[in-house]
C-alpha positions in Angstrom: -36.2 -47.1 7.3 -34.8 -45.5 3.9 -31.7 -46.4 2.7 -30.2 -43.6 1.7 -27.7 -44.1 -1.1 -25.1 -41.4 -0.5 -22.5 -40.8 2.2 -23.1 -38.0 4.7 -20.8 -35.5 3.1 -22.8 -36.0 -0.1 -26.0 -33.3 -0.5 -28.5 -36.5 0.6 -27.9 -37.5 4.3 -28.4 -40.6 6.2 -31.3 -40.6 8.5 -30.2 -39.7 11.9 -31.8 -41.9 14.7 -35.1 -41.4 15.8 -36.5 -42.0 19.1 -39.8 -44.3 19.6 -42.9 -42.6 20.0 -44.2 -45.1 22.4 -43.6 -48.1 24.9 -40.6 -48.2 26.7 -37.9 -45.6 26.6 -35.0 -45.6 24.5 -32.4 -47.3 26.9 -34.7 -50.4 27.1 -32.7 -52.1 24.3 -29.3 -51.7 26.2 -31.1 -52.7 29.4 -32.5 -55.8 27.9 -29.4 -57.0 26.1 -27.7 -57.5 29.3 -30.5 -58.2 31.5 -30.0 -61.5 33.6 -26.2 -62.0 32.2 -24.6 -64.7 34.6 -21.5 -65.3 32.9 -19.1 -64.3 29.9 -16.5 -66.1 27.7 -13.2 -64.4 28.2 -11.9 -64.0 26.2 -14.7 -64.6 23.4 -12.5 -66.9 21.7 -13.7 -70.2 20.5 -11.3 -73.2 18.8 -11.4 -76.1 16.9 -9.9 -79.5 18.1 -6.7 -78.2 16.2 -6.4 -74.9 17.7 -8.0 -72.9 14.8 -10.2 -70.1 15.7 -13.6 -70.6 14.8 -15.3 -67.8 16.8 -13.7 -64.5 17.5 -15.8 -62.0 19.8 -13.3 -59.4 20.5 -12.8 -58.3 17.2 -15.5 -56.2 17.7 -14.6 -54.5 20.8 -14.0 -51.1 18.8 -18.0 -51.2 18.8 -18.2 -50.5 22.5 -17.2 -47.4 24.4 -16.1 -45.3 21.3 -18.5 -42.6 19.2 -19.9 -43.6 15.7 -17.3 -42.5 13.0 -18.3 -40.9 9.8 -18.1 -44.3 8.0 -20.7 -46.2 9.7 -24.5 -45.1 9.9 -25.3 -44.2 13.6 -28.4 -46.7 13.7 -26.2 -49.7 12.4 -23.2 -48.6 14.5 -26.0 -49.0 17.6 -27.6 -52.2 16.6 -23.9 -54.0 16.0 -23.1 -52.7 19.6 -26.1 -54.5 21.2 -25.2 -57.4 19.1 -21.6 -57.9 21.1 -23.2 -58.4 24.1 -21.9 -62.5 25.0 -22.5 -64.7 27.3 -24.9 -66.9 29.6 -28.2 -65.3 30.5 -31.1 -66.1 32.8 -34.4 -65.3 30.7 -36.4 -67.0 33.8 -35.9 -69.3 36.2 -35.0 -72.6 34.1 -34.6 -71.1 30.7 -31.3 -69.6 30.0 -29.5 -68.1 26.5 -26.0 -68.5 25.1 -25.5 -65.2 22.9 -22.8 -63.7 21.1 -21.1 -66.9 20.9 -22.4 -67.2 16.8 -24.6 -65.7 14.5 -27.6 -67.1 16.5 -28.9 -68.1 19.6 -28.8 -71.5 21.7 -31.5 -71.6 24.4 -31.3 -73.9 27.0 -34.1 -75.2 28.7 -33.9 -77.0 32.2 -36.2 -80.1 33.0 -36.6 -82.2 35.7 -33.1 -83.9 35.4 -31.5 -82.9 32.4 -31.6 -80.2 29.5 -33.5 -79.5 26.3 -31.1 -77.6 24.0 -33.0 -74.9 21.0 -31.4 -74.2 18.0 -27.4 -75.4 18.8 -25.9 -72.7 16.5 -24.0 -73.0 13.5 -21.0 -75.2 14.4 -20.4 -77.8 17.1 -17.5 -75.8 18.9 -19.4 -73.0 19.5 -22.4 -75.0 20.7 -20.0 -77.2 23.1 -18.4 -73.6 24.4 -22.1 -72.6 25.0 -22.8 -75.5 26.9 -19.6 -75.5 28.7 -20.5 -72.2 29.8 -23.7 -73.0 31.1 -22.2 -76.4 33.0 -19.8 -74.0 34.4 -22.1 -72.0 36.1 -25.4 -74.2 36.4 -23.7 -77.8 37.0 -23.4 -80.6 34.1 -26.4 -82.0 33.2 -27.6 -84.5 30.6 -29.1 -83.3 27.4 -32.5 -85.1 26.7 -33.6 -83.5 23.6 -32.7 -81.0 20.8 -35.3 -78.9 19.1 -34.5 -77.4 15.9 -37.2 -74.6 15.3 -36.5 -74.2 11.2 -34.4 -75.3 8.3 -31.5 -72.7 8.4 -27.9 -74.0 9.1 -27.4 -71.5 12.1 -30.1 -73.4 14.1 -28.9 -77.2 13.5 -25.4 -77.1 12.5 -24.0 -77.4 16.1 -26.1 -80.1 17.3 -23.3 -82.4 17.7 -21.5 -79.7 20.1 -24.5 -80.9 22.6 -25.3 -84.5 21.7 -23.9 -87.2 19.5 -25.3 -89.2 16.9 -25.1 -92.5 19.5 -27.0 -90.9 21.9 -29.7 -90.0 19.6 -29.6 -93.6 18.1 -30.1 -95.3 21.3 -33.2 -93.1 21.8 -31.3 -91.4 25.0 -31.8 -88.0 23.1 -34.7 -86.9 21.1 -34.4 -84.4 18.2 -37.4 -82.3 17.4 -38.0 -80.3 14.1 -41.1 -78.8 12.0 -42.3 -80.9 9.3 -40.6 -80.7 6.1 -37.2 -79.8 8.3 -35.0 -82.5 6.1 -36.3 -81.5 2.5 -35.4 -78.0 3.2 -32.2 -78.2 5.2 -31.0 -80.0 2.3 -32.3 -78.1 -0.9 -30.8 -75.1 1.0 -27.7 -76.1 1.9 -26.7 -78.8 0.3 -28.4 -78.3 -3.6 -27.7 -74.6 -4.0 -25.1 -74.3 -1.4 -22.2 -73.7 -3.3 -23.8 -70.4 -4.9 -25.7 -69.7 -1.7 -22.2 -69.6 0.0 -20.6 -67.4 -2.5 -23.2 -64.9 -2.1 -23.1 -65.3 1.8 -19.4 -64.0 1.7 -21.1 -60.7 0.2 -24.0 -60.9 2.4 -22.1 -61.5 5.5 -18.9 -59.6 5.0 -17.0 -62.7 5.6 -13.9 -61.8 3.6 -14.0 -58.2 5.0 -11.8 -57.1 8.1 -14.2 -55.8 11.2 -13.3 -52.2 11.5 -15.1 -49.2 11.1 -14.0 -48.9 7.5 -15.1 -52.9 7.1 -17.7 -55.0 8.3 -19.6 -54.0 11.3 -22.1 -57.1 11.5 -24.9 -57.4 9.5 -28.1 -56.1 12.1 -29.2 -59.9 12.6 -25.9 -60.7 14.2 -22.0 -60.1 14.1 -20.4 -63.0 12.3 -21.0 -66.7 11.4 -18.9 -69.1 12.8 -16.5 -71.4 11.0 -16.5 -74.4 12.5 -17.5 -77.9 12.1 -21.2 -78.2 10.8 -23.4 -81.1 11.6 -26.9 -82.6 11.0 -29.0 -84.9 13.3 -31.8 -86.0 11.7 -35.2 -85.8 13.6 -36.5 -88.6 15.6 -39.9 -86.5 15.8 -41.5 -84.2 13.9 -43.8 -81.6 14.8 -46.9 -81.5 12.2 -49.7 -79.4 13.2 -50.2 -76.2 15.4 -51.2 -77.0 19.1 -49.3 -80.2 19.2 -48.0 -80.9 22.4 -45.0 -82.6 23.9 -43.5 -83.3 27.1 -39.7 -83.2 27.1 -38.2 -84.3 30.6 -40.9 -83.2 32.3 -41.5 -79.3 30.7 -44.5 -79.2 28.7 -44.5 -77.5 25.2 -47.1 -76.6 23.0 -45.9 -75.8 19.5 -47.1 -73.2 16.7 -46.3 -74.2 12.9 -45.0 -71.5 10.9 -44.3 -73.2 7.7 -43.4 -70.6 4.3 -42.5 -67.8 6.5 -38.8 -67.2 7.4 -37.8 -70.4 6.8 -40.0 -72.8 4.6 -40.2 -75.1 7.5 -40.1 -73.1 10.7 -41.8 -73.5 14.1 -42.6 -71.7 17.4 -43.3 -73.0 21.0 -44.7 -71.8 24.2 -43.7 -72.9 27.5 -47.4 -72.7 29.5 -45.7 -73.4 33.2 -42.9 -70.4 32.4 -45.3 -68.2 30.2 -42.3 -68.2 27.8 -43.0 -68.2 24.4 -40.1 -68.7 22.1 -40.9 -67.1 18.5 -37.9 -68.4 16.3 -37.0 -65.9 13.5 -40.8 -64.5 13.4 -40.1 -61.7 15.5 -36.3 -60.0 15.6 -34.9 -56.4 16.8 -34.7 -55.7 13.1 -36.7 -56.0 9.9 -35.9 -59.5 8.7 -36.0 -60.4 4.7 -38.6 -61.6 2.6 -35.8 -62.5 0.0 -32.6 -63.1 1.8 -29.8 -61.6 -0.5 -27.7 -64.8 -0.1 -30.6 -66.2 -2.5 -33.4 -68.5 -1.0 -36.9 -69.3 -2.1 -39.1 -66.3 -1.4 -41.2 -65.5 1.8 -45.0 -65.5 2.2 -44.8 -62.1 4.2 -48.6 -62.5 4.2 -48.6 -65.6 6.2 -45.8 -64.6 8.1 -47.9 -61.9 9.5 -50.8 -64.3 9.9 -48.9 -66.2 12.0 -47.9 -63.8 14.4 -51.3 -62.8 14.7 -52.4 -66.6 15.3 -49.4 -66.2 18.3 -51.0 -63.1 19.9 -54.4 -64.9 20.2 -53.1 -68.3 21.2 -50.3 -67.3 23.7 -51.6 -64.1 25.0 -50.5 -65.1 28.5 -47.2 -64.9 27.6 -44.8 -62.7 29.7 -41.7 -63.6 28.2 -40.6 -63.3 24.3 -37.4 -65.3 23.5 -36.1 -64.8 19.8 -33.3 -67.7 17.6 -31.6 -64.0 17.5 -31.1 -60.8 19.6 -32.3 -60.2 23.1 -35.4 -61.1 25.0 -38.5 -58.9 25.5 -40.0 -58.9 29.0 -43.6 -57.9 30.2 -46.9 -59.2 29.0 -47.8 -55.4 27.3 -44.3 -55.3 25.9 -44.7 -58.7 24.2 -47.9 -58.0 22.5 -46.7 -54.7 21.5 -43.5 -56.0 19.8 -45.8 -59.1 18.2 -48.3 -56.3 17.1 -45.9 -54.0 15.5 -43.8 -57.2 13.9 -46.9 -58.2 12.4 -48.0 -54.8 11.1 -44.5 -54.3 9.5 -44.8 -57.6 7.1 -48.3 -57.0 6.4 -47.7 -53.4 5.5 -45.0 -53.9 3.1 -47.1 -57.0 1.7 -50.4 -55.4 1.1 -49.0 -52.1 0.0 -46.3 -53.6 -2.6 -49.7 -55.8 -3.9 -51.6 -52.6 -3.9 -49.2 -50.5 -6.0 -48.4 -53.8 -8.4 -52.1 -53.7 -9.3 -51.8 -50.1 -9.9 -49.4 -51.3 -12.6 -45.9 -50.3 -10.9 -43.1 -52.7 -11.3 -40.6 -54.2 -8.1 -38.4 -51.3 -8.4 -40.8 -48.7 -8.9 -42.6 -49.9 -5.7 -39.4 -50.0 -3.5 -38.8 -46.0 -4.6 -42.6 -45.2 -3.7 -42.8 -47.6 -0.2 -38.8 -46.0 1.2 -40.6 -46.2 4.8 -42.6 -47.3 7.5 -45.4 -44.8 8.4 -46.4 -43.4 11.8 -45.8 -45.7 15.0 -43.7 -48.4 12.6 -41.6 -45.8 11.4 -40.4 -44.7 14.8 -40.0 -48.6 16.2 -36.5 -49.6 16.3 -37.0 -53.1 15.8 -38.8 -52.6 12.5 -35.7 -50.6 11.1 -34.0 -52.3 8.6 -30.5 -53.2 9.9 -30.8 -56.8 8.0 -33.9 -57.2 5.8 -35.1 -53.6 4.0 -38.1 -52.3 2.7 -36.3 -51.9 -0.7 -35.5 -55.3 -1.3 -38.4 -56.8 0.8 -40.8 -55.0 -1.7 -38.9 -56.1 -4.6 -39.3 -59.8 -3.3 -43.1 -59.4 -2.8 -43.1 -58.5 -6.2 -41.2 -61.7 -7.4 -43.4 -63.8 -5.3 -46.6 -62.7 -7.3 -45.0 -62.0 -10.8 -41.8 -63.4 -11.2 -38.8 -62.0 -12.7 -40.3 -60.6 -16.0 -42.0 -57.4 -15.3 -44.4 -57.6 -18.6 -42.7 -55.2 -20.6 -41.6 -56.9 -24.0 -38.4 -55.1 -24.0 -37.4 -56.9 -21.2 -38.3 -60.7 -22.5 -35.1 -61.5 -24.2 -32.5 -59.3 -23.2 -28.9 -59.6 -24.1 -26.9 -61.0 -21.0 -24.9 -58.7 -18.8 -21.3 -58.4 -20.8 -23.0 -58.3 -24.2 -25.4 -55.5 -23.1 -22.6 -53.6 -21.6 -20.8 -53.8 -24.8 -23.3 -52.2 -26.6 -24.0 -49.7 -23.8 -20.5 -48.3 -23.5 -20.3 -48.4 -27.3 -23.4 -46.2 -27.5 -22.2 -43.9 -24.7 -19.1 -42.9 -26.6 -16.5 -45.7 -25.4 -15.1 -46.6 -21.8 -13.0 -43.4 -21.2 -16.0 -41.2 -22.0 -18.5 -42.9 -19.9 -15.8 -43.2 -16.9 -14.9 -39.2 -17.8 -18.7 -38.7 -17.3 -19.3 -40.9 -14.4 -16.5 -38.8 -12.5 -18.8 -35.8 -13.0 -21.7 -38.0 -11.7 -19.5 -38.9 -8.7 -18.4 -35.5 -7.5 -22.0 -34.6 -7.7 -22.8 -37.3 -5.3 -25.4 -39.2 -8.0 -23.6 -42.7 -6.7 -26.4 -44.9 -7.5 -26.0 -43.8 -11.4 -21.8 -43.8 -11.1 -22.5 -47.7 -10.0 -24.9 -48.3 -13.0 -22.9 -47.2 -15.7 -19.5 -47.9 -14.3 -20.6 -51.6 -14.1 -21.3 -51.2 -17.9 -18.0 -50.4 -18.7 -16.4 -53.1 -16.1 -18.4 -55.7 -17.7 -17.5 -54.8 -21.1 -13.7 -53.8 -20.2 -12.8 -55.4 -17.0 -9.5 -54.5 -16.8 -10.2 -50.8 -17.2 -8.3 -48.9 -14.5 -10.0 -46.0 -13.9 -13.1 -47.6 -14.0 -12.0 -50.3 -11.3 -11.0 -47.6 -9.4 -14.0 -45.0 -9.9 -16.2 -48.4 -8.6 -14.5 -49.4 -5.9 -14.7 -46.0 -4.5 -18.1 -45.7 -5.3 -18.9 -48.8 -3.7 -17.2 -47.7 -0.3 -19.1 -44.6 -0.1 -21.9 -46.4 -0.6 -21.4 -49.0 1.8 -20.6 -46.5 4.6 -23.9 -44.7 4.3 -25.8 -47.9 4.8 -27.8 -48.2 7.9 -28.6 -51.9 6.6 -25.5 -53.9 7.3 -26.0 -56.5 4.8 -26.2 -53.7 2.1 -23.1 -52.4 3.3 -21.3 -55.8 3.5 -22.4 -56.2 -0.2 -20.8 -52.6 -1.2 -17.6 -53.1 0.7 -17.2 -56.8 -0.9 -17.6 -55.4 -4.2 -15.0 -52.9 -3.7 -12.7 -55.8 -2.0 -13.1 -58.0 -5.2 -12.4 -54.7 -7.7 -9.3 -54.1 -5.6 -8.2 -57.7 -5.2 -9.8 -60.0 -7.2 -12.9 -62.5 -6.2 -12.0 -64.9 -2.9 -9.6 -61.9 -1.7 -9.3 -61.9 2.2 -9.1 -64.4 5.0 -11.5 -66.8 2.8 -9.0 -67.1 -0.1 -6.9 -70.4 1.4 -10.3 -72.4 2.3 -10.7 -75.6 1.0 -13.5 -76.7 -1.2 -15.0 -79.2 0.7 -18.0 -80.0 2.7 -18.6 -80.5 6.5 -18.3 -84.5 7.2 -20.6 -84.1 9.7 -23.4 -82.4 7.6 -22.9 -85.2 5.0 -23.2 -88.0 7.3 -26.6 -86.4 8.2 -28.1 -86.9 4.6 -29.8 -90.0 3.1 -28.2 -91.8 0.6 -31.1 -90.5 -1.8 -30.4 -86.8 -0.7 -26.6 -87.3 -1.7 -27.5 -88.8 -4.9 -29.8 -85.6 -5.5 -27.1 -83.4 -4.9 -24.7 -85.2 -7.4 -27.6 -84.8 -10.2 -27.7 -81.1 -10.1 -24.0 -81.1 -10.4 -23.9 -83.4 -13.7 -22.9 -81.5 -16.5 -26.1 -82.6 -18.6 -24.9 -81.3 -22.6 -21.7 -83.6 -21.9 -23.6 -86.5 -20.2 -26.1 -86.6 -23.3 -24.3 -88.8 -25.2 -24.0 -91.2 -22.6 -26.0 -93.7 -21.1 -24.7 -95.4 -17.9 -26.4 -97.9 -14.8 -24.2 -98.1 -11.8 -25.6 -100.2 -9.0 -24.9 -99.4 -5.4 -24.8 -101.7 -2.5 -24.3 -100.2 1.0 -23.4 -101.4 4.3 -23.8 -100.0 7.4 -27.0 -99.5 6.6 -27.7 -101.9 4.2 -29.1 -99.9 1.0 -29.2 -100.8 -2.7 -29.4 -98.0 -5.1 -29.2 -97.7 -8.9 -27.9 -94.4 -10.6 -29.2 -93.8 -14.5 -27.6 -91.4 -16.6 -29.5 -91.0 -19.7 -30.6 -88.1 -21.7 -28.4 -85.7 -19.9 -30.4 -86.6 -16.6 -29.2 -88.4 -13.2 -32.2 -90.5 -12.0 -31.4 -92.2 -8.6 -33.4 -95.0 -7.9 -34.2 -97.0 -4.7 -33.3 -101.1 -5.3 -33.0 -102.3 -8.8 -33.6 -100.2 -11.9 -37.3 -101.8 -13.8 -36.8 -103.5 -17.2 -34.2 -105.7 -18.5 -31.2 -103.3 -18.5 -28.3 -104.4 -16.6 -25.8 -102.3 -14.6 -22.8 -101.7 -16.3 -20.8 -101.8 -12.6 -21.7 -102.6 -9.1 -20.2 -100.9 -6.5 -20.1 -102.6 -2.8 -19.2 -100.1 0.2 -19.6 -99.0 3.3 -21.7 -95.7 3.6 -19.1 -93.8 5.6 -16.6 -94.6 2.4 -18.7 -92.7 0.3 -19.0 -89.9 2.9 -15.4 -89.7 3.7 -14.9 -89.3 -0.7 -17.8 -86.3 -0.6 -15.8 -84.9 2.2 -12.4 -85.4 0.6 -11.0 -87.2 2.8 -10.0 -89.9 0.3 -10.9 -90.4 -3.3 -12.6 -93.0 -5.5 -9.3 -94.2 -6.4 -8.0 -94.7 -2.9 -10.8 -96.2 -1.5 -10.7 -98.7 -4.2 -7.2 -99.4 -3.9 -7.3 -100.1 -0.3 -10.3 -102.5 -0.7 -12.8 -100.3 0.9 -15.2 -100.3 -2.7 -15.3 -103.6 -4.5 -16.0 -103.3 -8.1 -17.9 -106.0 -10.0 -18.1 -104.9 -13.5 -16.7 -102.5 -16.2 -14.6 -99.6 -13.9 -14.6 -97.2 -16.7 -18.4 -96.4 -16.0 -17.6 -95.0 -12.8 -14.6 -93.1 -14.3 -16.8 -92.2 -16.9 -19.8 -91.0 -14.6 -17.0 -89.1 -12.1 -15.8 -87.2 -15.0 -19.5 -85.7 -15.7 -19.9 -84.4 -12.2 -19.2 -80.4 -12.0 -17.3 -79.0 -8.9 -18.8 -75.5 -8.8 -16.1 -73.0 -8.1 -15.5 -71.5 -4.5 -14.9 -68.0 -5.7 -16.8 -67.2 -8.7 -16.5 -63.1 -9.6 -19.5 -61.5 -8.4 -18.5 -57.3 -9.4 -16.9 -58.5 -12.6 -17.9 -60.8 -15.1 
């Protein structure tokens, strides 16, 4: 579990693979990953309606049938090779999975006459390809229900690939999700979306070429599809553990797990088939308490507690199915995996809190707790291919103590660029720092090199020798990591230093949101997303009131801009203040504007928006909304 910072040619070596001390033999993961294979997508390429490739599983072919090169940690190579298995798999009779067509799995449950689809991948193209693969082998069946296990986009984004808004609206298809799903799906994918999407480029290695020198996956999966993302709001909400539903003749027993891997998350049990679908509470890797792309810190203690509940409530389960990776079969093996995963999250939580109460800070605790002990330390599924002990420990500390470690010196520090200028001056200037760092680099102290050269680059972003040394340092650090996310962060940082922010295949992507995702949002959620784009300091000198009359469906909203704040109000504003402008439009017109398929000016010109009042109020309002940059720098200031 240790994250070895130095490469294999440096003094400290990455850990070799370690066999499990108990349980199934080492080969069991390889057996389980292909068990039940019915058919594959050949070639494993999915395209959108315009012919653009949105998923290419063939790019990972170098991971199979070749020995692990020096540029990849052997543990990560093994995990990535397991993740490349793709196709339609039978889990048990009547329960199937599509794996390897996206970052996540889509589970298909056969009912009396139709299908229940669980977690329909990231994009509608991949979900549709998975359903077509099922139909090719099992026949066409009507989708009767869609279940979202939690509020992350890779578990709902492809819903429009397996059903339609019309079928859901007509009651022909149920959409089932845990309590709080829409609130958290929007907050993670819309409100903080721009910053998270930029960080996700680093986390998932989206701008890196798949190769032994580039990205090899990230432990939880190999990549994220780039097709159309949609959102069908739930028609049925699960609110409590033990809640039962019968969907197309199949009984489901639900288990709530809020604030675990996602703020809104649930599992379910199929008692007739003794199958427990565990969402993302159990994976064949240690998961994240705080994902490095950014998210609210998760509750490791609650996470462990939910797994204890599963052990108690569903002790008859003979098959464990996850939203990522391959299933586990056998009652004893299911119980063992649940127990060890439970203990992993409990250990990192409890020991972090123990050392926190001894006075250690997050980084200090992370150095102290560098691996799991005993059985956990020898379990493949608890290794840090995706989450890591190091950053999970810091996340637990953050959840309890926040960003401040209590040291007054850290209470009011200069921002990074100003710190860097002062550090470099104190250390004798940029050239001197780079020369000393080169000596540390040759000695293998790469963590220190990354630290001091970062100061040089934030003080002097164009320093050629510093750019070259830091890029080489990130390469060597990245190639040594067992954790796929850490590898991608280091290698993407090196790419940015060499080619600039936004380098690689993402550079040409437009700055727009999926129209299918926007259509799934309420008007209130759309206006709330505008509120976090309002330039408060500039808006503070304005007072605006805009009344919006929507049709399809009929709704009235008032937007008030005052004191640098955008306040959405359903209906008319209280008091006697009259709006400066009333806009009359269909809801779909606003959706098309937000998706950049048209503009306010064009919509007004075509008559799609009718104005009553001072049209300059709309222009002023629109000018106060900030478009976040698509590719802001991360490795440089």
